[in-house]
Structures are given as C-alpha cells and as structure tokens.
C-alpha positions as CSV (number, residue, x, y, z in Angstrom):
1,M,-56.6,70.9,-85.2
2,V,-57.5,74.7,-86.4
3,S,-60.9,73.4,-87.9
4,F,-61.4,71.9,-84.0
5,L,-60.5,75.2,-82.2
6,L,-62.5,77.3,-85.3
7,P,-66.5,76.8,-83.3
8,V,-64.3,77.6,-79.7
9,I,-62.9,81.0,-81.2
10,Y,-66.4,81.7,-82.6
11,L,-67.5,81.1,-79.3
12,A,-65.5,83.6,-77.8
13,F,-66.5,86.2,-79.9
14,I,-69.5,86.0,-79.1
15,S,-68.9,85.9,-75.7
16,L,-66.8,89.3,-76.7
17,G,-69.5,91.4,-78.2
18,L,-72.6,90.5,-75.5
19,P,-72.0,92.9,-72.7
20,D,-71.1,95.5,-74.9
21,S,-73.9,97.0,-75.8
22,L,-76.2,96.5,-72.7
23,L,-75.7,99.6,-70.9
24,G,-76.5,102.1,-74.2
25,A,-79.5,100.0,-74.1
26,A,-80.3,99.8,-70.6
27,W,-79.0,103.9,-69.6
28,P,-82.3,105.4,-70.6
29,V,-84.1,103.3,-67.8
30,M,-81.1,102.8,-65.4
31,Y,-80.6,106.4,-64.8
32,P,-83.9,107.5,-63.3
33,E,-84.3,105.0,-61.1
34,L,-80.1,105.1,-59.8
35,G,-81.3,109.2,-59.2
36,T,-78.0,109.9,-61.2
37,S,-77.2,112.2,-64.4
38,V,-78.0,110.6,-68.4
39,S,-73.9,111.8,-68.7
40,Y,-73.0,109.2,-65.6
41,A,-72.9,106.3,-68.7
42,G,-69.9,108.3,-69.5
43,I,-68.3,107.4,-66.2
44,L,-68.8,103.6,-66.3
45,S,-67.8,103.2,-69.8
46,M,-64.8,104.9,-68.7
47,I,-63.9,102.6,-66.0
48,I,-64.9,99.7,-68.1
49,A,-62.6,100.9,-70.9
50,A,-59.7,101.3,-68.7
51,G,-59.8,98.0,-67.5
52,T,-59.3,96.9,-70.4
53,I,-56.3,99.1,-71.7
54,V,-54.4,98.0,-68.7
55,S,-55.5,94.5,-69.6
56,S,-55.0,95.0,-73.6
57,L,-51.5,96.2,-72.9
58,Q,-50.4,93.2,-70.9
59,S,-51.2,90.4,-73.6
60,D,-48.6,90.0,-74.9
61,R,-47.0,88.9,-71.6
62,L,-49.4,87.2,-70.5
63,N,-50.5,85.2,-73.7
64,T,-47.0,84.1,-73.3
65,R,-46.9,83.1,-70.5
66,F,-50.8,81.4,-70.1
67,G,-52.1,80.5,-73.6
68,T,-54.5,82.0,-75.6
69,G,-57.0,79.4,-74.3
70,K,-56.3,80.1,-70.9
71,I,-56.8,84.0,-71.0
72,T,-59.8,83.8,-73.1
73,A,-61.6,80.8,-70.4
74,F,-60.8,83.2,-67.3
75,S,-61.5,86.7,-68.9
76,V,-65.2,85.2,-70.2
77,L,-65.3,84.1,-66.0
78,T,-64.1,87.1,-64.9
79,T,-66.6,89.1,-67.0
80,A,-69.4,86.8,-66.3
81,V,-68.8,87.7,-62.5
82,A,-69.2,91.3,-63.2
83,L,-72.7,90.9,-65.2
84,F,-73.9,89.0,-62.7
85,G,-72.9,91.8,-59.7
86,F,-74.3,94.4,-62.3
87,S,-77.7,92.2,-61.7
88,I,-77.8,93.0,-58.1
89,S,-76.6,96.5,-58.3
90,H,-78.7,98.8,-57.7
91,S,-76.8,102.4,-57.2
92,F,-74.6,103.7,-59.0
93,P,-71.0,103.3,-56.6
94,A,-71.4,99.4,-56.8
95,L,-72.0,99.3,-60.7
96,C,-68.8,101.7,-60.9
97,L,-67.1,98.7,-58.5
98,F,-68.5,96.1,-60.7
99,A,-66.9,98.1,-63.6
100,I,-64.0,97.1,-62.5
101,P,-63.6,93.5,-63.2
102,Y,-65.8,93.9,-66.5
103,G,-63.4,96.1,-68.0
104,L,-60.5,94.1,-66.5
105,G,-62.1,90.7,-68.6
106,A,-61.9,91.8,-72.0
107,G,-58.7,93.4,-73.2
108,S,-56.2,90.8,-72.8
109,V,-58.5,88.1,-74.7
110,D,-59.4,90.9,-77.5
111,A,-55.8,91.2,-78.3
112,A,-54.7,87.7,-78.2
113,L,-57.6,85.8,-80.1
114,N,-57.3,89.0,-83.1
115,N,-53.6,88.5,-83.1
116,Y,-54.0,84.4,-83.5
117,V,-56.8,84.7,-85.8
118,A,-54.7,87.7,-87.7
119,L,-51.9,85.3,-88.5
120,H,-53.5,81.8,-89.1
121,Y,-56.9,82.6,-90.8
122,K,-57.5,84.6,-94.5
123,A,-59.5,87.8,-94.4
124,R,-62.8,86.8,-94.9
125,H,-62.8,84.2,-91.4
126,M,-61.7,87.7,-89.6
127,S,-64.5,89.2,-90.9
128,W,-66.7,86.1,-89.8
129,L,-65.5,86.1,-86.9
130,H,-65.8,89.2,-86.0
131,C,-69.5,88.5,-87.2
132,M,-69.8,86.3,-84.2
133,W,-69.0,89.6,-81.6
134,G,-72.0,91.2,-83.4
135,V,-74.2,88.5,-83.0
136,G,-73.2,89.1,-79.5
137,C,-73.7,92.9,-79.3
138,S,-77.2,91.9,-81.2
139,I,-78.3,89.9,-79.0
140,G,-78.0,92.5,-75.7
141,P,-80.3,94.8,-76.8
142,I,-82.7,92.3,-77.8
143,V,-82.4,90.8,-74.5
144,M,-82.6,93.8,-72.4
145,S,-85.6,95.0,-74.4
146,F,-87.6,92.0,-72.9
147,A,-86.1,92.4,-69.6
148,I,-87.1,95.9,-69.5
149,T,-91.1,95.2,-70.7
150,N,-91.4,92.2,-68.5
151,S,-89.6,92.7,-65.4
152,S,-86.2,95.1,-65.1
153,W,-83.0,95.9,-66.1
154,N,-81.1,94.2,-63.7
155,M,-82.6,91.0,-64.9
156,G,-81.2,91.9,-68.1
157,Y,-78.2,91.5,-67.2
158,R,-78.5,88.4,-65.1
159,M,-79.9,86.9,-68.1
160,I,-76.6,87.5,-69.9
161,S,-74.4,86.6,-67.1
162,I,-75.9,83.3,-67.2
163,F,-75.2,83.4,-70.9
164,Q,-71.7,83.8,-70.3
165,I,-71.5,81.5,-67.4
166,I,-72.4,78.5,-69.9
167,L,-69.8,79.6,-72.2
168,T,-66.9,79.8,-69.4
169,I,-67.8,75.9,-69.1
170,L,-67.4,75.5,-72.6
171,L,-64.1,77.2,-73.1
172,F,-62.5,76.0,-69.9
173,L,-63.3,72.2,-71.6
174,S,-61.8,73.7,-74.8
175,L,-58.3,74.2,-72.7
176,P,-57.0,70.7,-73.7
177,L,-57.5,71.8,-77.8
178,W,-55.6,75.5,-77.1
179,Q,-52.8,73.9,-75.7
180,K,-51.9,71.7,-78.4
181,N,-52.4,74.5,-80.6
182,R,-49.7,76.2,-78.6
183,E,-47.3,73.6,-78.8
184,S,-47.6,73.2,-83.0
185,S,-47.0,76.8,-82.6
186,E,-43.9,76.8,-80.4
187,N,-42.2,74.2,-82.5
188,G,-43.1,76.5,-85.6
189,S,-41.2,79.1,-87.3
190,E,-42.4,82.5,-86.0
191,V,-40.6,83.8,-83.5
192,P,-42.4,86.9,-82.1
193,K,-39.5,90.0,-81.0
194,N,-40.7,91.3,-77.7
195,R,-39.9,95.1,-78.1
196,G,-41.3,97.8,-75.5
197,F,-44.3,100.2,-76.3
198,F,-41.9,103.3,-77.1
199,Q,-39.7,101.4,-79.5
200,L,-43.3,99.9,-81.6
201,I,-44.0,103.4,-81.7
202,R,-41.3,104.5,-83.3
203,I,-42.3,102.3,-86.1
204,S,-43.3,104.1,-89.4
205,G,-47.2,103.9,-89.6
206,V,-47.3,102.6,-86.2
207,K,-48.7,105.9,-84.8
208,E,-51.3,106.4,-87.6
209,V,-52.4,102.7,-86.9
210,L,-52.9,103.7,-83.5
211,T,-54.8,107.0,-84.5
212,C,-57.3,105.1,-86.6
213,F,-58.1,102.6,-83.7
214,F,-58.7,105.4,-81.4
215,C,-61.1,106.9,-84.3
216,Y,-62.7,103.4,-84.9
217,C,-63.3,102.6,-81.3
218,A,-64.7,106.2,-80.3
219,L,-66.9,106.4,-83.1
220,E,-68.2,102.7,-82.9
221,T,-68.9,103.2,-79.1
222,T,-70.3,106.3,-79.0
223,A,-73.1,105.7,-81.8
224,G,-73.9,102.0,-79.7
225,M,-73.8,103.8,-76.6
226,W,-75.9,106.7,-77.2
227,A,-78.1,105.7,-79.7
228,A,-81.2,104.7,-77.4
229,S,-80.3,108.0,-75.6
230,Y,-80.7,110.2,-79.1
231,C,-84.0,108.5,-79.9
232,T,-85.3,109.1,-76.6
233,L,-84.2,112.7,-75.8
234,Y,-83.9,114.1,-79.0
235,R,-86.1,111.9,-81.6
236,G,-89.1,112.1,-78.9
237,I,-89.1,107.9,-79.4
238,D,-90.3,106.1,-76.3
239,A,-87.9,104.1,-74.3
240,N,-88.9,100.5,-75.1
241,R,-88.7,101.3,-79.1
242,A,-85.4,103.2,-78.8
243,A,-83.9,100.1,-77.2
244,S,-84.5,98.0,-80.1
245,W,-83.5,100.2,-82.5
246,A,-80.3,100.7,-80.9
247,S,-79.9,97.1,-81.6
248,M,-80.2,97.5,-84.8
249,F,-76.8,99.1,-84.7
250,Y,-75.3,95.8,-84.0
251,I,-77.5,93.9,-86.5
252,G,-75.9,96.2,-89.0
253,I,-72.7,95.4,-87.7
254,T,-73.3,91.6,-87.6
255,I,-74.9,91.3,-91.1
256,G,-72.0,93.7,-92.9
257,R,-69.3,91.1,-91.3
258,F,-71.1,88.4,-92.9
259,F,-71.2,89.5,-96.0
260,C,-67.8,91.3,-96.1
261,G,-66.5,87.9,-95.4
262,F,-67.4,87.5,-99.0
263,I,-66.0,90.7,-100.2
264,T,-62.8,90.6,-99.2
265,M,-62.3,87.3,-101.9
266,K,-62.8,90.4,-104.3
267,L,-61.4,93.3,-102.7
268,S,-58.0,93.8,-100.2
269,D,-58.0,94.9,-96.6
270,Q,-57.7,98.5,-97.7
271,N,-60.6,98.9,-99.9
272,M,-62.5,97.2,-97.4
273,I,-61.4,100.1,-94.9
274,R,-62.7,102.3,-97.3
275,L,-65.4,100.7,-98.4
276,G,-66.8,100.8,-94.5
277,Q,-66.1,105.0,-94.2
278,I,-68.2,105.4,-97.3
279,V,-70.6,103.7,-96.1
280,M,-70.8,105.2,-92.6
281,G,-70.7,108.3,-93.7
282,V,-73.8,107.9,-95.9
283,G,-75.3,106.4,-92.4
284,I,-74.4,109.4,-90.5
285,L,-75.7,111.8,-93.1
286,L,-79.5,110.1,-92.8
287,I,-79.0,110.6,-89.0
288,L,-78.2,114.2,-89.3
289,L,-80.6,115.0,-91.7
290,P,-84.3,116.5,-90.7
291,L,-86.0,113.6,-92.3
292,P,-88.5,110.4,-91.2
293,D,-88.0,108.4,-88.3
294,T,-87.8,105.7,-91.1
295,L,-84.5,107.1,-92.5
296,L,-83.3,107.1,-89.0
297,F,-83.7,103.6,-87.8
298,A,-81.9,103.1,-91.7
299,G,-79.6,105.5,-91.1
300,L,-78.4,103.4,-88.0
301,I,-77.8,100.4,-89.7
302,L,-76.0,101.9,-92.1
303,V,-73.4,103.2,-89.8
304,G,-73.4,100.1,-88.4
305,L,-72.8,98.2,-91.8
306,G,-70.3,100.6,-92.7
307,C,-68.4,99.9,-89.0
308,A,-68.4,95.9,-90.2
309,P,-65.2,95.6,-92.3
310,I,-62.7,98.5,-90.7
311,Y,-61.9,96.5,-87.5
312,P,-61.5,93.2,-89.3
313,S,-59.9,94.3,-92.0
314,I,-56.8,96.6,-89.9
315,I,-56.5,94.0,-87.4
316,H,-55.8,90.9,-90.5
317,E,-53.2,93.3,-92.0
318,T,-51.3,94.2,-89.3
319,P,-48.7,91.2,-89.5
320,A,-48.6,92.3,-93.7
321,N,-48.3,96.4,-92.2
322,F,-45.7,95.3,-89.5
323,G,-44.5,91.8,-89.8
324,A,-45.5,88.5,-87.8
325,D,-43.3,88.4,-85.2
326,L,-44.2,91.9,-84.2
327,S,-47.9,91.8,-84.5
328,Q,-48.8,90.4,-81.1
329,G,-47.1,93.9,-79.6
330,I,-48.6,95.9,-82.1
331,I,-52.1,94.5,-81.9
332,G,-52.1,94.9,-77.8
333,M,-51.3,98.3,-78.1
334,Q,-54.4,98.8,-81.1
335,M,-56.4,97.4,-78.8
336,A,-55.4,99.8,-76.0
337,F,-55.7,102.6,-77.9
338,A,-59.1,101.4,-79.7
339,Y,-59.8,101.2,-75.7
340,V,-58.7,104.6,-75.3
341,G,-61.3,105.4,-77.9
342,S,-63.9,103.9,-75.7
343,C,-63.1,104.8,-72.5
344,L,-62.9,109.1,-73.4
345,M,-65.0,109.8,-76.3
346,P,-68.4,108.3,-75.0
347,P,-68.4,110.4,-71.8
348,L,-67.1,113.5,-73.4
349,F,-70.1,113.2,-75.6
350,G,-72.5,112.6,-72.8
351,V,-71.7,115.6,-71.0
352,L,-71.7,117.8,-74.6
353,G,-75.3,116.2,-75.1
354,Q,-76.3,116.7,-71.7
355,S,-74.8,120.9,-71.5
356,V,-75.7,121.6,-75.3
357,T,-77.9,119.1,-77.1
358,F,-78.3,115.5,-78.2
359,G,-78.9,117.0,-81.6
360,L,-74.9,116.5,-81.9
361,Y,-74.6,112.9,-81.8
362,P,-74.4,113.3,-85.8
363,V,-72.2,115.8,-86.1
364,F,-69.6,114.5,-83.3
365,M,-69.7,111.0,-85.4
366,A,-68.8,112.8,-88.3
367,L,-65.7,114.6,-87.6
368,I,-64.3,111.7,-85.9
369,L,-65.0,109.8,-89.2
370,L,-63.1,112.7,-90.9
371,L,-59.8,112.5,-88.7
372,M,-60.0,108.3,-89.4
373,V,-60.0,108.7,-92.9
374,V,-57.0,110.8,-92.6
375,M,-55.4,108.5,-90.8
376,S,-55.8,105.1,-92.7
377,E,-54.7,106.7,-95.7
378,R,-51.2,108.1,-94.2
379,M,-51.1,104.1,-92.7
380,H,-51.2,102.6,-96.0
381,K,-49.2,104.8,-97.8
382,A,-46.5,104.6,-94.7
383,T,-46.2,100.8,-95.2
384,A,-47.1,100.3,-98.5
385,E,-43.3,98.7,-99.2
386,H,-43.3,96.4,-96.3
387,R,-46.8,95.1,-97.6
388,K,-45.3,94.5,-101.1
389,A,-42.7,92.8,-99.4
390,Y,-44.9,90.6,-97.4
391,Q,-47.4,89.7,-99.8
392,A,-44.6,88.8,-102.5
393,A,-43.2,86.2,-100.2
C-alpha cells in the first residue's frame, strides 16, 4: 500500500513547495505597483506564517479525526483558492485578506505528512520527498519570472493556482488509498500518546530541537524571500534577472535533497545536519564577500545545498530522538516553531534592510546559522541515550 501512496505523497510535497517562493520572487515588482514599502513583504509573510502556526498546532487532533489524506486534499484546495485570490488582487489589504487561508492551508498538512514519512520511510525517502518540495519552490520563481516578463505578477499567481487545483483533484481521487492505509495503521502496534504542549516541552531535548527548527526556517525563509531584493537593491542586478537568480536558492535545495538521499545511506541524520550547516556557511561567506556576481550566484546555490539535508534529517530522526508514540505531537510543535521563525525573522530583516542596508543579508543569515549549530548539538547530546535504545530495538 505504501508503494501506491508514494506518488500521491510526492505530488503533495510539490504542492507544499509551489507557493513558498512566489512572494520573494515577485515582490520587487509588486511593491511599487501596490504603492507600499519594500518591507511590507514581511507583513504578508507574517500573516501566512501565523496561519501555519495555528493549523500545525492543531495537526495532531485533526489527523486523528480526519486522517492524513483528507487533511492533505482540503489544505491544498484552501491554498489554491488563496493563490487565485492573490491573482485578482490589486491592493495590499486584499493580499493580507487572502494571506490568511494561504497560511492555514499549509500547517496541518505539513505536520501530518512529515510524521507519516518519518514513521514509515527510511532517511533517503525523506530526502527525496522533500526534494519534491524543492521542485515546487523552484518552479514558482521560474513561472513568476516568465509571468512578469510577458504579463504581470498577477498572472504568475494565477498560473500556480491552476496547477494547485489540478493537484487538488488528484488528491481527492486518491482518498480511498489513504483510508485503507489509515485502517491498517489503526490495527498496528503504534499507539500515539496525546500530551499537551507543556508536557512535551519538558522532555529533554525538545526545547533545543524547537529552537533549531525556529532557526532553520528563519534562515531558509529569509534567504529565499530577500534574495531577489538583495540582488536588486544592494548588488544592482535588474529585477527579472534577480527573480531568476532567487530560484537558484530553491534549485540548490532541490538538487541537494536528491543527492542527499544517496548520502544518507552512508551518514547518520546527525552527520547529515552537520554537513548541511558547513555547506550553508560556505555559501553565506561567498554572498558576504565583495566578489564578482558569478560567486554571488554560486553562494545562493550553496546556501540552498546546505539547507537540503537539515530539515528532512531533523524530521526523520524525531521518532528516534523522542519515540514513535510522541512523534506526531512533537513534529506538530516543530512545525509551529518553524513557522514562528518564518513569521518573525523575514519581516525583521525587511525592516533592518530598509532602515540600515540590505547588505546585512548575509550577516543576518550567519548569526542565525550559528545559533542553529549550537542548538542542534545540544539536542543530540540530550537525546543520545534514547536514540541508542531506539536503534537497538
């Protein structure tokens, strides 16, 4: 049954990635037309991320009641409607309104799908499935760049919304597969423990992994959202070229996760995380130094490559670190803290970039990376004994 569900999950991960890169790619063209400040992109990203926080914290309850299949289908439908709303909007308040369902559509499906994959697939499958998220993120800026060149940013959102609607239809047709898999799981040996937020956060290592997720998504979202603006406003690259360059960050994630699927056969999740952090650091350094534009291009790709193994590896090792019976609840919390990072840090950098300089883009990312390294090492130290027992079993 897992083999029949696999193509469906691939499509679901593509649908998760499609909307994530659109705003950053389009914003250099959007904000003058809307008559807003460049930093207002942070407000939209905050509304979107707030919606995902709310829905991800409800993922455990929703998944128990409705199942992963229905959550996935309805969430993609919600996102498709929100994207179509963006495509017909010509004012900032209208975008803020449609940003609410935009965010709500992502959180619960993200947590439910990630927990399912962490429990039922090996590390290589987690990397390859998250590679599909990168495929979606890579398609987004390319479509937006084409739309800006030939029509408008509204058309870019409309094209992606149509693609999401097609995926929604396929996901609804797949519901019988999810239902059979859910019945099989309910008859199995896995009995989730329903614990509240304050009970889970007291478990050793949980605070550290939540901080690590906060840092990772803060860095990834800031890197993706402000790459085009940094290239345009600080490095003097034209908007169309900057939008296509921003896609290099997501292409780096996509390519990286494809190859990481093979590397995980040799390295543990912990060492995959360390490898990603090192590569990311090199990419940030290339962006920071006053080097030719070709090395800026390379730096954006390397930051994406460095991001590639971190998110799927932390997710995949969650059952080993904290137990399969607690993984759904903890992954839901991880998603929430990840989106808190997405919610707070990109707008913070937007204000910082506007009031000081967008040249702080690589410095901002470097500081977040440093905190993430410290927290991931502390988390692995705190959960070492449990991980050994889980692997032995």
